[in-house]
N, C-alpha and C positions, 0 to 999 in steps of 0.2 A: 674495368673497362669505369666510366664516372658516371655513376648512377644520378641522376637528377630529372625533374622533372614528374611525373607517375613513377617513371622505371624505379624497379625492387626486384628483389630475389624472393622469392614467396616460399610456400612450407615445403613446395616438392621440390626446390634446387633448383627454380626454372627461372629465366629474365621473364617478368611481367610489366607491362607498358600500360596505360588506362585501364588499369586494373583487367584486363586479358594477356592466358596464359600466351609467350612466343608460339610453345610444342602446339599449343589448339591452332594457334593461329595459320601454323605451318601447313596441319592437316586438311584446313577450311579452305585458304585461299591459296594453299602451293610454295615454294619459289623461285625464283627469288622472290620476296615481298620489302616493300617500303612501308616501313610500321611510322604513320606519324600521329604522333601525343597531342592532342587539338585543348589537352587544358595547358598544356606549357606555350601554345602557339597565343593561344588567347593571354597570359598571363605576362608574353612577350608583348605584345600589343599594348597593355591597360597598363604596364610598367613605362611606354612612350609616354601616351596619353596623360597619366597623373602628374609622371615629372614636369611636362606642359606648361598643364593647370598649375602648377606650384609655382612655376616661372611668373605667371601673371604675363606672360607673352600672348599675342591673336596666334594661331597656330595650325598648320594643319600635317598631320602624320602621312606620309603617302605609303604603302606598303609599295615595295620594286617586286613587281609580278614576275622580273626575270627572274627568281631565286627557284618561285615553283608555283607555276599556273597553272591549275586546275578550277575549275568555276565552281567546288566547293571551297577552295581557300577563298574565290574572289567574296562568296558568300557570307564567311567570317570578316574577311576586311570589311564588308560594308556593314555588319552588325558591332561591328565592336566602333565604326564609326571611321576610320580610317580612309586614307582618299586611296589611289590607285596608280600608280607610275608603269607605264605598257609603254612597249617597244617596237611590236610590230603589229601588223594587222591583226595573226592568229592570234595576240595578249587581246588587242582590241577587244576580237570577236568572241573570247572566250569571257571576257568583261560584259558584254554587251549579253551577250546568252544567259547570262548568270542572275542579271536582272540588278547591274551596277549601276547608282546614279553616277548619270555620263557625267554632270556638272565637276565635278571630284573625279574625272581623270585626267591626267598630264600623260601626252604622248615626247617621247625621249627619241632618241636614235640619230648620226650622222649622216645617214641615205636614206630619208624617207620618200619613200616614191610615190608619186604621182596619183595613184590607186590608195593607196596609204592613207594619203591627205585625206581624197575626197571621201573616203569611209569616216573618219577625226570628223570631216565638217558638216558632212548630213546624222553625226550621234550630236552635234549639238558638245562636244568635251568640253572642259572647263579649261583647259590650258595646253598648250606648245611651246617647249622646248627645245627654241630653235637651236641650230647648232650650224651654221653656213651660210655663206650668203648668196649661193644658190637657192638653199630653202627659202629664207628671208624671201626672196623672189617671188618667188612658186607662192609661196603661200598667201602672198598678197594679192597675189593674181588671182588664185585660185579664191580665196575670200573673194575677193572682188567681182567673181560673176554670181556670187550667189546672195551680192548684197548684203555680204555678213560682215561683222567688226570681230575678230578674234584675239582673247587676252593671249598675249606671251612672255616669257619669260625668253633670256638672248643665254646661252650657254657661255661661261668662260674659262679660261685655264689659267690660276690664277699663280703661276708657277711654283705652286706648292707642293712636295716631291712628298708624299706616306712613306713613311718607315714598313715597306709591307714589297709582296714580288711585283716583280718588274709588269708582267701581263696584268696584275690588277693595280696599275695607278696609273693614275690618272689627269694627276692634278696639274703635270710638269710641261714646260712647254713645248716640247716636242711631244706631241700627242694627237692620234687621231680625230680627237674628241675637240667643238667649241672654238672663240675664235680668241686668241691669244690677248692677255693684256698686256705682257712685256712690249711688243713686238707694236704696241697701237689698236690691231687688225681689231679688241672687243671696242673703245671708243667708236671707230671711223662704221661697225658694223649697229652701234647704238645712234648713230646719227644717218644713216640712213633711213632706220627702224623707227625712226619719229617722224622723214619724211614720207613715212608711209598709210594713205593715210587707212587702210585697212585694219591694221595690228592694231593693240592695244598693248601698251608695253607696262607689263607687271611689275618690271626688274631683272635683275639677273639670278644665274643656277652656275652654280661651282660644287663642283664635285673632286675632291683627294686621291680617294681610290679605296680599296676593301682589306679587309682583318688589320683594323688599327685597334692598336693597343692604349694607343693616345690620347690628349688630347689638342698641344701644342700644337699639329699641325691644323688642327679644325679654327683654333687660336688664328693660326697665322693668316687662314682662310677668311675669315669675318675680318682682318686689320685689311687687307687687299682689297676685298669686295666695299665696304665701307670709304677706302678711299676714293675707290672706284666710283662709286656712288656720289661721293660728294663733288667731284669732277665732273661726272654727268651733269647735277644738278646745278655747278656754278656755270657751267659752259654751255647746256642745253636746255637748262630750266626745268629741268626731268627731275621729280621726285619718285624715287623706287618705293613702292608698296610693301613688295613681295623681295625678300632673299632666299635665296634658298641653295641651303647648305650637304646637299647632295647626304649620302650614306658612307659607306665605308666600317661601319662599329663592328670589333670583332668577338668574336665566340671564340669560347673554349675544343679546339677539336681530342687537345692530348694535354696532358704535365705539363707541356714547356710553353704553354699559350697561357696569358694572362690578362681576361680581356677584364674593365670597366665595368660598375655597372651601367643599366641603360639613366639610372638618374644623373649619375658620374658625367657622362658624354653630353645630357641633353642641359645639364647646369655649367657644364663649362662654358657650351655652344651660350644657351639661353645670357649669364652674367655679360660675356664677349661682347655681344652683340647692344648689348640696353649698355652697357658700359663705354662700347666704342660710338655708337650714332649716339649717345645724350651728351657725350664729352664734345662732341663736334655740331651740336644745334640740330642735329634731324632726326627727324620725326621718327622712333622707332620702327621697323616695318613689321610685315607679319614673316613670320619663319618657320619656311617648310621644309623637312626633310624624310629621306628616301630610304628607310633600312628594310633589307630585303631579307639578308643571313640572317643575321642574328633575330630578326622576328621566328624565322621556322628553323634555321639549320641546325639546334639541340633537341631540337623536339623530333626530330628525322632517323629512324633507326632500318637498315635496311639486315634483311633475314636471310641466308642462305642456308643452305645445305653442302656437306662436305661430301665432294665425292670420291676421287684417287688420291692418294698421297707419294708422296718421292725421296729416297732420303740418298744423299750422295755424301759418306761418309768423311767425314771431317773437313766438308764443306758446307752444308746446306741442308734444310728438308723443308720438302715443299708438300703443302696441302692445298687441293682444287678443289673450290666451291662451284655453285651452279650460275656464278654471275661474273662481272670483275670488270673490265675498261667498258664494256657497253651499255651496265646501270651506274659506272662512277669511274668516267675517267679523271678525274682529277689527281689521282696520283700521274699517270702516263705524263699529264699534260704542264702540273706544277709540283708535282713530287710532295705533294700533299702529303699528310697525315695524317693517321685513326686510333683510335681503340678500339679491340674485339674482348667479347666473351662465348665460349662454348653456351649456348642460352639453355641446353637442354641439361648441361653440367657446372651450372655458375657458380655451387659454393665448394666444389672439389680443385685442389689446390694444380697450380702451374708444374707440371713435371719436362714438358721441352719447349724447344725456342722456334719457329719457323717461318719461313716466306709461305704468306697467302696467294698462291698465284688464281686469276678468273678465268674461263677454258676458250676466249676469243682464240686464235690463231695467231697470236704476235707475242716475242720475247716477252715485253715490254709489258705484258698483261698480268701486273703485280696491283695488288693492293693494300698489302700491308707486310713491314716486315718486323724481323726479332719480336715476332710473337709468341707472348708467354704464356702458354694454355695446356691444360690436363693434355696428356696424347689422347688424339682425332681421332675418331674414326667414321668408315665412310657411315653417312645415314645420320653425324651429329649435326645439331645446327647452331653456326657461325653468326650471332648479330654482331652488326659494325656499327656503333653508333655516332651521331649529328652527321645523320646524312639527309637532313631535311632542305637543307639551298645547294642545290646545281646539281645535285645527282641524277634527278628524275626530269630536270630542263634540259639536262647535256646527254642523254642516254640516248643510244643509236641502235639500229640496225645491222650496226654492222658482224659480218660471217650469218645476217640474217637469223640473228636473235632475236626472239622475242621479248618486248620488253615488259619487266616487271607491272604486276598489278599494284596499287596505292590503297591503303585501307586510312584511314581516321580510326583513332581508338579514342574512346572517351566512357567514365560510369561503366565498366564491363564491356561497354558493348562495342565492337568492330560494323564499320562500315566502307563498303567499295566506294570509292570516290575516281578510283580510276581502274578499270578492268584492262584486266591481263590482255595480251594482246595472242590471237591465235595465232596459227598457221593461216589459213584465209585471210586475215591481215597482214600480211605479209606480202602476201600478192596482189592485195583488190587492185593497186594501182599499176598493177602490169598489162600490159600492150600487147599481143603475140601480133605484127602486121598479116596479113591477109596473105603474101607473097612465102611468107614462111609458112603460114599454116597451108597453102598448096601442096609448099614441099613435102610437109610431112607425110600431106595424104599419099600424096603419090609415096610415098617410100613405102608406106603402109599396106598400097597396092601392090 
């Protein structure tokens, strides 16, 4: 397991994060447990902000809350001067409840409901990222009912296919997101938006995918967006104030991953924007980006307790943990890879190779393959690194398994930011219709 941030092996041979011994965290909070390294989250945020300040450009760094959205994270984003990208009423409600400044909230999504738009309009958020023609008209009408004019970016698909998993590549022509640049839909949308009196067009949004390890795709996107901006200016007389280039900056999950430094991504984007727009005689626009995974991904560690184990001679050895696909669906969904260690025996040499299985009633519930560790026993603690992004966010109650707690650790202190679900939480929304309740009572009689 790659040690980074505040992670280290302490004198007892235990994994320690944020000055907290993970064995003690397991005793106090139970397992499975999501552990978030607060100092590393703040470090990542500051790296982005400092890189942009060094570029000399006007900018906003908007944390993509879909990666990990809880009130405590919204508070940190605010404290670090970030804006916030939300994609649902639930994420918006979380931000509002946390007291996040509404003028720095951007609302995304390919199917915003009227109720969500109403909620965002009432909150007077900073910007809507409009995804399609239906939304364009709906947002204009609903803003008009309030006699208000709202800021919008139009999301375009620039036809740039990033080198990433097909399920998380979004900038290509065949995408559920945005107005296509290649077939003319983007220009038509801009033309229609300009004629709508309740929309203030700031510019465009482009996102090419996730877990990207190079800058060429971003440079290509800048070229495409700049070409579109010039065309719109020349034909419609509209000059973009803002270019949002999305997120997608990769992180290290395993030794196979080779991400760049945040400053390299930002530097390449900033240089490309300045050169491209200045050479065209176009005022350099304000640049927005939306890092999510790269802000929180490597700050997260999931701690499990080893339960049963099973060996198939000459084939495989399984160890089972008390979580699995219900708290980390990514291996089943994407084939994602992780690294892990026995957190309570972190200094011991590896003696066997195992597959780590979860407890869900699915053959596909596996989270690690060919993991080399010391011989694991029931009660050992397994720490899986880089689980801060999309793990809690995509957790489920499949098999009615309770979702884990989340703790922030910093300077030797651990604070619960999400409580572990109780058995009562599992059934809190269940309703037994009266006709069924009567049958039960009749049967008892």
